[in-house]
C-alpha positions in Angstrom: -26.5 40.4 107.0 -28.4 37.9 109.0 -26.5 35.8 111.6 -27.0 32.7 109.5 -25.6 34.4 106.4 -22.7 35.9 108.4 -21.6 32.5 109.5 -21.8 31.0 106.0 -18.4 29.8 104.7 -17.4 29.6 101.1 -14.9 27.2 100.0 -13.4 28.9 96.9 -11.5 26.8 94.4 -8.2 28.0 93.1 -8.8 30.9 90.7 -9.6 29.5 87.3 -7.2 29.9 84.5 -8.6 32.6 82.3 -9.6 32.0 78.7 -12.3 34.5 79.3 -12.4 38.2 80.0 -12.5 39.4 83.5 -12.3 42.7 85.2 -12.0 43.8 88.8 -11.9 46.9 90.6 -10.1 48.9 93.2 -9.6 47.9 96.8 -10.3 49.9 99.8 -9.8 50.4 103.6 -8.8 53.9 104.1 -9.4 54.4 107.9 -5.7 55.1 108.4 -5.5 57.4 105.3 -8.6 59.6 105.7 -9.1 61.1 109.1 -12.8 61.7 108.4 -13.4 58.1 107.3 -16.1 57.0 109.7 -15.4 54.5 112.5 -16.2 50.9 111.7 -19.9 50.5 111.4 -21.4 48.9 114.4 -22.8 45.4 114.1 -26.5 45.0 113.7 -27.0 46.9 110.4 -26.0 50.5 111.4 -25.7 52.8 108.5 -23.3 55.8 109.0 -22.7 58.9 107.0 -19.4 59.1 105.1 -17.2 62.1 104.3 -13.6 62.1 103.3 -10.7 64.5 103.2 -7.3 63.3 102.1 -4.4 64.7 104.2 -2.3 67.2 102.2 0.8 65.3 103.0 -0.5 62.4 101.0 -1.1 64.6 97.9 2.4 66.0 98.3 3.9 62.5 98.5 2.0 61.6 95.4 3.5 64.5 93.5 6.9 63.7 94.8 6.6 60.1 93.5 5.4 61.3 90.2 8.3 63.6 89.8 10.8 60.8 90.7 9.3 58.4 88.2 12.0 56.2 86.6 10.9 55.7 83.0 11.5 52.6 80.8 12.9 52.8 77.3 10.4 53.7 74.6 8.5 50.9 72.9 10.1 49.8 69.6 6.9 49.7 67.6 4.6 52.5 66.5 1.4 51.2 68.0 0.1 49.7 71.2 1.0 46.1 70.5 3.7 46.2 73.2 1.4 47.9 75.7 0.5 51.4 76.7 2.8 53.7 74.9 5.4 55.7 76.8 4.3 59.0 75.4 0.8 58.5 76.8 1.9 57.7 80.3 4.4 60.6 80.3 1.7 63.0 79.2 -0.6 61.6 81.9 2.0 61.9 84.6 3.0 65.5 83.7 -0.7 66.5 83.9 -1.2 64.5 87.2 1.9 66.1 88.8 1.5 69.7 87.7 -2.1 70.5 86.8 -4.5 68.0 88.4 -6.5 69.0 91.5 -7.8 66.1 93.6 -9.8 68.5 95.8 -12.3 69.2 93.0 -13.3 65.5 92.9 -13.2 65.3 96.7 -15.7 68.2 96.8 -18.0 66.5 94.2 -17.9 63.3 96.1 -18.7 64.9 99.5 -21.6 66.7 97.9 -23.3 63.3 97.4 -24.9 61.4 100.2 -22.5 58.7 101.1 -22.7 56.0 103.8 -20.9 52.9 105.2 -22.5 49.8 106.7 -21.0 46.5 107.8 -22.2 43.4 105.9 -20.8 40.0 106.5 -17.8 41.4 108.3 -16.8 44.0 105.7 -17.6 47.7 105.7 -19.4 48.6 102.5 -19.3 52.1 101.2 -22.1 53.4 99.0 -23.6 56.5 97.5 -27.3 56.7 98.0 -29.3 59.4 96.3 -33.1 59.4 96.6 -35.1 61.1 93.9 -37.4 64.0 94.7 -40.0 62.5 92.4 -42.7 60.1 93.8 -42.6 56.5 92.8 -38.9 56.6 91.8 -37.6 53.1 90.9 -34.7 52.0 93.2 -31.7 50.8 91.4 -28.4 49.4 92.6 -25.5 50.1 90.2 -22.2 48.2 90.4 -18.9 49.3 88.9 -16.1 47.1 87.6 -12.3 47.2 87.1 -10.4 49.4 86.4 -13.4 51.6 87.3 -14.9 52.7 90.6 -17.9 54.7 91.8 -16.5 57.6 89.8 -17.8 55.8 86.7 -21.4 56.4 87.9 -21.2 60.0 89.2 -22.3 61.4 85.8 -25.6 59.5 85.8 -26.7 60.5 89.3 -28.3 63.7 88.1 -30.0 62.4 84.9 -31.5 59.3 86.7 -32.5 60.8 90.0 -33.7 64.2 88.6 -34.9 63.3 85.0 -37.0 66.5 84.5 -33.8 68.6 84.8 -32.3 66.5 82.0 -35.0 66.4 79.4 -36.8 63.3 80.6 -40.0 62.6 82.5 -40.6 62.4 86.3 -42.1 58.9 85.7 -38.6 57.8 84.7 -37.0 58.7 88.1 -34.7 56.4 90.0 -33.4 56.2 93.5 -29.7 55.2 93.1 -27.5 53.0 95.3 -23.9 52.9 94.1 -21.7 50.7 96.3 -17.9 50.3 96.1 -17.0 46.7 95.6 -15.3 45.1 98.6 -11.6 45.7 98.3 -12.2 48.7 96.1 -12.4 52.4 96.8 -13.8 53.3 100.2 -15.2 49.9 101.0 -13.3 47.6 103.4 -10.7 45.1 102.3 -11.8 41.5 103.0 -9.4 39.8 105.4 -10.8 36.3 104.7 -11.2 34.2 101.5 -14.5 33.9 99.6 -15.4 37.4 98.5 -16.3 36.4 95.0 -19.2 37.7 92.8 -21.7 35.4 94.4 -20.8 36.6 97.9 -20.9 40.2 96.8 -24.3 39.6 95.3 -25.6 38.3 98.6 -24.2 41.4 100.3 -26.0 43.7 97.8 -29.3 41.9 98.5 -28.8 42.6 102.2 -27.9 46.2 101.5 -31.1 46.9 99.5 -33.2 45.2 102.2 -31.4 47.2 104.8 -32.2 50.4 103.0 -35.9 49.4 103.1 -36.5 48.7 99.4 -39.3 46.2 98.7 -38.9 46.5 94.9 -35.8 47.4 93.0 -33.7 46.7 89.8 -30.0 46.2 89.4 -27.5 47.3 86.8 -23.8 46.5 86.0 -21.1 46.1 83.5 -17.7 44.4 83.9 -17.5 42.9 87.4 -20.8 44.8 87.9 -22.4 42.5 85.4 -21.0 39.4 87.1 -22.4 40.6 90.5 -25.7 41.7 89.0 -26.3 38.4 87.3 -25.5 36.6 90.5 -28.2 38.7 92.2 -30.6 37.6 89.5 -29.7 34.0 90.2 -30.4 34.5 93.9 -33.7 36.0 92.6 -34.9 37.7 95.8 -38.6 38.6 95.3 -37.7 42.3 95.6 -35.5 42.2 92.4 -37.7 42.9 89.4 -35.0 42.8 86.7 -31.5 43.7 85.6 -29.8 45.8 83.0 -26.3 45.1 81.7 -23.9 46.9 79.3 -21.5 44.0 79.2 -23.6 40.8 79.1 -22.5 37.2 79.5 -23.9 35.7 76.3 -21.1 33.6 74.6 -22.6 30.2 73.6 -20.7 27.0 74.4 -19.8 26.2 70.8 -18.4 29.7 70.3 -16.4 29.5 73.5 -14.9 26.2 72.3 -14.0 27.6 69.0 -12.2 30.5 70.7 -9.9 28.1 72.5 -6.3 27.8 71.2 -6.4 25.9 67.9 -10.1 26.6 67.3 -11.5 28.2 64.2 -14.4 30.6 63.6 -17.5 28.7 62.6 -18.6 29.4 59.1 -22.3 29.8 59.7 -22.2 33.0 61.8 -24.2 36.2 61.0 -22.4 39.5 60.5 -23.0 40.5 64.1 -21.8 37.1 65.4 -18.7 37.3 63.2 -17.9 40.7 64.6 -18.3 39.5 68.2 -16.3 36.4 67.6 -13.4 38.4 66.1 -13.5 40.9 69.0 -13.3 38.1 71.5 -10.6 36.2 69.6 -8.4 39.3 69.6 -9.1 40.0 73.2 -8.3 36.5 74.3 -5.1 36.5 72.3 -3.8 39.9 73.0 -5.8 41.6 75.8 -6.0 39.2 78.7 -2.5 39.6 80.2 -3.7 41.8 83.1 -6.5 39.5 84.0 -4.3 36.4 83.9 -1.8 37.9 86.2 -4.4 39.2 88.7 -6.3 35.9 88.7 -3.1 33.9 89.4 -0.7 36.2 91.3 -2.3 39.4 92.6 0.1 39.8 95.4 3.0 40.0 92.9 1.6 43.4 91.8 3.0 45.2 94.9 4.9 47.6 92.6 1.6 49.2 91.7 1.2 50.5 95.3 4.7 52.0 95.2 4.7 53.7 91.8 1.8 55.9 90.7 3.1 55.9 87.1 3.2 52.1 87.2 -0.4 52.0 88.5 -1.5 54.4 85.8 0.0 52.2 83.1 -1.5 49.1 84.5 -5.0 50.6 84.7 -4.9 52.1 81.2 -4.0 48.7 79.7 -7.5 47.2 80.1 -8.8 47.0 76.6 -7.4 48.3 73.4 -10.2 50.6 72.4 -10.4 52.3 75.8 -6.6 52.6 75.9 -6.7 54.2 72.5 -9.4 56.7 73.5 -7.5 57.7 76.6 -4.3 58.2 74.5 -6.2 60.5 72.3 -7.5 62.4 75.4 -3.9 63.1 76.5 -3.0 64.1 73.0 -5.6 66.9 73.4 -8.6 65.4 71.6 -12.1 65.7 73.1 -13.5 62.3 73.9 -16.1 60.6 76.1 -13.6 61.0 79.0 -11.6 64.0 80.0 -8.1 64.1 81.5 -9.6 64.8 84.9 -11.9 61.8 84.5 -9.0 59.5 83.9 -6.8 60.9 86.6 -9.6 61.1 89.2 -10.1 57.3 88.9 -6.4 56.4 89.1 -5.9 58.8 92.0 -8.8 57.1 93.9 -7.0 53.8 93.5 -3.7 55.3 94.6 -5.0 57.2 97.7 -6.9 54.2 98.9 -4.0 51.8 98.3 -6.3 49.3 96.6 -4.3 48.1 93.6 -3.6 44.7 95.1 -6.8 44.3 97.1 -8.9 45.0 94.1 -6.9 42.5 92.0 -7.9 39.7 94.5 -11.4 39.6 93.0 -9.9 38.0 89.9 -8.2 35.5 92.1 -11.4 34.7 94.0 -13.6 34.4 90.9 -14.6 31.0 89.7 -17.1 32.0 87.0 -16.5 31.8 83.3 -16.9 35.5 82.7 -18.7 35.6 79.4 -20.6 32.3 79.7 -24.4 32.5 80.1 -25.4 32.0 83.7 -29.1 30.9 83.0 -30.7 34.1 84.3 -34.4 33.7 84.3 -35.7 37.1 85.5 -36.2 40.0 83.1 -33.0 41.3 81.5 -32.2 44.4 79.5 -29.1 44.6 77.3 -27.4 47.7 75.9 -24.5 47.1 73.5 -21.9 49.8 73.1 -19.8 49.5 70.0 -16.4 49.8 71.7 -17.0 47.3 74.4 -14.7 44.3 74.6 -17.3 42.5 72.4 -20.6 43.6 71.0 -23.0 40.9 72.0 -25.3 40.0 69.1 -29.1 39.9 69.7 -29.1 36.2 68.8 -26.7 35.4 71.6 -28.6 37.7 74.1 -31.9 36.0 73.3 -30.4 32.6 74.0 -28.7 33.7 77.2 -31.7 35.6 78.6 -35.1 34.0 77.9 -36.8 37.0 79.4 -35.0 39.6 77.4 -37.1 42.8 77.7 -34.8 45.2 75.9 -31.9 45.0 73.5 -30.3 47.9 71.7 -27.1 48.6 69.9 -25.7 52.1 70.4 -23.7 54.2 67.9 -20.9 55.2 70.3 -19.5 54.4 73.7 -17.3 51.7 75.1 -16.4 49.7 78.2 -17.0 52.6 80.6 -20.5 53.3 79.2 -22.0 55.3 82.1 -18.8 57.4 82.4 -18.2 57.9 78.7 -21.7 58.4 77.4 -23.9 59.3 80.5 -26.8 60.7 78.4 -27.0 57.6 76.2 -26.6 55.3 79.1 -29.3 57.1 81.2 -31.7 57.0 78.2 -31.1 53.2 77.8 -31.7 52.5 81.5 -34.9 54.6 81.5 -36.2 52.7 78.4 -35.1 49.3 79.7 -36.9 49.4 83.0 -40.1 51.2 81.9 -42.0 47.9 81.5 -41.2 46.9 85.1 -42.3 50.1 86.8 -45.9 49.0 87.3 -44.5 46.4 89.7 -43.3 49.0 92.2 
């Protein structure tokens, strides 16, 4: 980042009381944990290769803690209304302790080009895969919470090497996939102010540092918040954005969703569905976000108990939690057991449960409120997302809406759950902008 930007100071307000959905990610800083974690990137924009190997003693300690889990009593209802069910977590922990192999994920990660660079005083880790095809469109993809860069690993091949996945060379992308500050292998901010706006400024610096004069951006969850803030900065290099969890809720709908409000009578079928989904989420699904936005440091138990961490991460939204429960019951779903445990293990080994929660505390944005983005925007609506944004709301929120599509399957972790559908959406969404490269 420039010297001027590096000396900028943000004066964040107290974290806002949530009556909106929020999601954060996993914090990082693993220099003491991973002996092959590179030394702190030198000032001046140096970009250094990244490889990682977790010490065996840390994996043994994890298994020991899993074996020593102290379980609560079983819930006294037959559904998830009291939270993640005990059977699901016990199935997950048994698999994690006895059958799971972290080294498989470690090898897959280390097979990808990974780097670290210091921006605004924080080390930023990122995957950077350049396509072999000419005129590939650069795209920066940002994860959310409780996700990580693991969410995007399945789309690397389809987007950077489209001809190997049934698509055309003209649809190729260069991919930049950073770990949010305080998440995964990125550094943990030691100062206040690392909110979505500041992260967006860091991403603009990162893309410039990588030499891209034209690019697009994509995100869901916190990734959408960061990506929309990039769009508001509107650097000339940014051609447009794609989101799978857009911020489109109109003011009148937001007011009706407040306690004591009632659903407006004049809504279309799609708008009623979105309203009802949001109403249920605000009433029953926001507990994790309220705690992290107000008291993230209180969650210290998550860094001491892997079973507790797993329960917390599974309890993000009802439809994702139900899908994961089916996975551990032996059903074939968009995610596998290894997918789920890979992501939780990354949080555990990097000790980022609390540092990732601080993004909720830092955030001052109303998560689903339109941000008045004026550059081209593409929206993909997956049916099991927290809410399925209606076209009418998307058109009002994004005056330059270049793509809108409702998918038949997929949920909150769209790239992870449905990588083929997600990749096809991104290819289609950005085709109109490619002539600007």
